[in-house]
C-alpha positions in Angstrom: 111.2 72.8 130.2 110.2 73.6 126.4 107.5 76.1 127.1 110.2 77.7 129.2 112.8 77.5 126.2 110.1 78.8 124.4 109.6 81.4 126.7 113.2 82.3 127.1 113.3 82.8 122.8 109.8 85.3 122.4 111.6 87.1 126.0 115.2 87.2 123.7 113.7 88.5 120.4 111.8 90.6 122.1 114.6 92.6 123.6 116.6 92.2 120.6 113.3 94.3 118.8 113.5 96.8 121.6 117.1 97.3 120.8 116.6 97.7 117.2 114.1 99.7 117.4 116.2 102.8 119.3 118.5 102.5 117.3 116.9 102.4 114.9 114.0 104.8 115.7 111.8 103.0 112.6 110.2 99.7 114.3 109.3 101.8 117.4 105.8 102.3 116.6 104.9 98.8 117.7 107.0 98.4 120.9 105.6 99.1 124.0 107.2 99.1 127.7 106.8 96.2 130.0 108.2 97.0 132.6 106.3 100.4 134.0 104.8 100.1 136.8 101.5 99.0 137.1 100.8 103.5 138.8 102.5 104.9 135.8 100.2 102.8 133.6 97.4 103.9 135.3 98.9 107.4 135.4 99.5 106.8 131.7 97.0 106.0 129.9 94.5 108.9 132.0 96.7 111.4 130.1 96.0 109.6 127.0 93.7 110.9 125.0 94.7 109.1 121.9 93.1 105.6 122.7 90.8 104.0 120.5 88.0 101.1 120.4 88.7 97.1 119.9 87.2 96.8 116.3 84.9 94.8 116.7 83.2 92.5 113.7 86.8 93.9 111.3 86.8 90.0 110.3 83.4 90.7 108.6 85.2 93.3 106.1 86.4 93.1 103.3 90.2 91.1 103.1 92.1 93.8 101.4 95.5 91.2 101.2 98.0 89.2 103.4 101.8 88.6 104.0 104.6 86.4 105.5 107.4 88.4 106.6 110.3 85.8 107.1 113.0 85.1 109.5 115.9 87.7 108.1 113.4 90.9 107.6 114.4 93.9 109.4 110.7 93.4 110.9 111.0 90.5 111.7 111.2 90.8 116.3 107.9 92.8 115.6 105.6 91.8 112.9 106.8 88.8 111.4 104.7 85.6 110.3 101.6 86.0 108.5 99.1 88.7 108.8 95.6 90.5 106.7 95.0 93.3 106.2 91.2 94.6 107.1 89.0 97.7 105.5 86.5 99.3 106.3 83.4 100.1 103.4 85.0 104.1 103.9 88.4 103.2 103.7 87.9 100.7 100.3 87.6 104.2 98.6 90.8 105.4 100.1 92.1 102.4 98.5 90.6 102.4 95.5 91.4 107.0 95.3 95.1 106.7 97.3 93.5 109.0 99.6 91.5 108.3 102.8 87.7 109.6 103.8 88.0 109.8 107.6 85.7 107.3 109.1 87.9 104.7 108.1 89.8 102.0 109.6 92.3 99.3 108.6 93.5 96.4 110.2 96.5 94.6 110.5 96.1 91.1 112.0 99.1 89.8 112.9 100.0 85.7 113.2 102.4 83.4 114.3 104.1 81.5 111.0 104.0 78.1 111.8 105.8 75.3 109.9 103.8 72.0 109.2 107.1 70.5 108.5 106.6 68.8 105.6 107.3 72.2 102.8 103.9 74.2 104.3 103.1 77.1 106.3 100.5 77.6 108.4 99.0 80.1 110.6 99.6 80.6 113.8 98.6 81.6 117.4 97.4 85.4 117.4 100.3 87.0 118.7 98.4 90.9 118.3 95.8 93.4 115.5 97.0 97.2 114.6 94.4 99.8 114.4 94.8 102.4 112.6 91.2 104.9 111.9 91.4 108.1 110.6 90.3 112.2 111.8 91.3 114.3 110.2 91.2 116.9 113.4 91.2 114.2 116.8 94.9 113.1 115.1 95.9 115.7 113.3 99.0 116.0 114.5 99.9 112.3 113.4 98.8 112.6 110.1 94.9 112.1 110.5 95.3 109.1 112.0 95.0 106.8 115.2 97.1 103.9 115.2 96.9 101.3 118.2 97.5 97.9 119.0 95.8 95.1 121.2 97.5 91.3 122.0 96.5 88.9 121.7 92.6 88.8 123.3 92.9 92.1 124.6 91.2 94.2 124.2 92.9 97.4 125.2 94.5 99.5 123.3 98.1 99.1 124.8 99.5 101.4 122.7 101.6 104.8 124.3 102.3 108.4 123.3 105.5 108.0 122.4 104.4 104.1 120.9 101.7 106.6 118.6 104.6 109.0 117.9 106.8 106.8 116.2 104.0 104.3 114.4 102.6 107.7 113.4 107.1 108.9 111.9 107.2 105.6 110.1 104.0 105.9 108.3 105.5 109.5 107.1 106.9 107.2 104.3 104.0 106.4 102.9 102.5 110.0 102.1 102.5 109.2 98.9 99.5 107.3 99.5 98.1 108.6 102.6 100.3 107.4 105.3 99.2 103.2 104.3 101.5 100.9 103.6 99.0 98.9 101.8 98.3 99.5 98.1 95.1 98.5 96.5 95.7 95.8 93.6 94.1 96.4 90.4 93.9 92.3 89.9 91.5 92.9 93.7 87.9 90.9 93.5 86.8 93.7 94.8 85.1 95.9 92.0 83.7 99.4 92.3 79.6 99.9 94.0 77.4 99.9 90.7 75.9 102.8 90.7 72.5 103.8 92.1 69.8 103.7 89.5 66.7 106.8 90.5 
């Protein structure tokens, strides 16, 4: 009974997020259509040449930051919870300079935030993984970045072209930082690579 109530609550939140995304045009980036008939999904996937592979091993990359999006934030329905951002080695120079080279990969790993009831918040189940890959030629129409989203436990990119375009539209607001929302922290433990010796 409690599981069914939780399922209904999550479904209601999802439909609320879809309505908000449609109205605002900003959050549509992460949405997905659950009611596509299987044949339509297969045809769309075959036509979508923008899909990205799952970033195997990303949790061993450099951890850039973590954050918590709480209820009340405009993006809570879609991105609420505890997230961790990881960057591959190529992307690290982009964080330092504000310009990301082709081959940069960023991962936004989102989990539910679980209130433990004792004034602590803990990481709950994974919600989804969002990925950005820089390839200026392949993704010229979306500012040089490709976008993907993987449901918890899945290795297949679930975004369609319309959602990718939504991601790009939202990230375009960060054009001064090469379409990337997260920033390099000056007090970060990341240090510039040592100079190579001859």
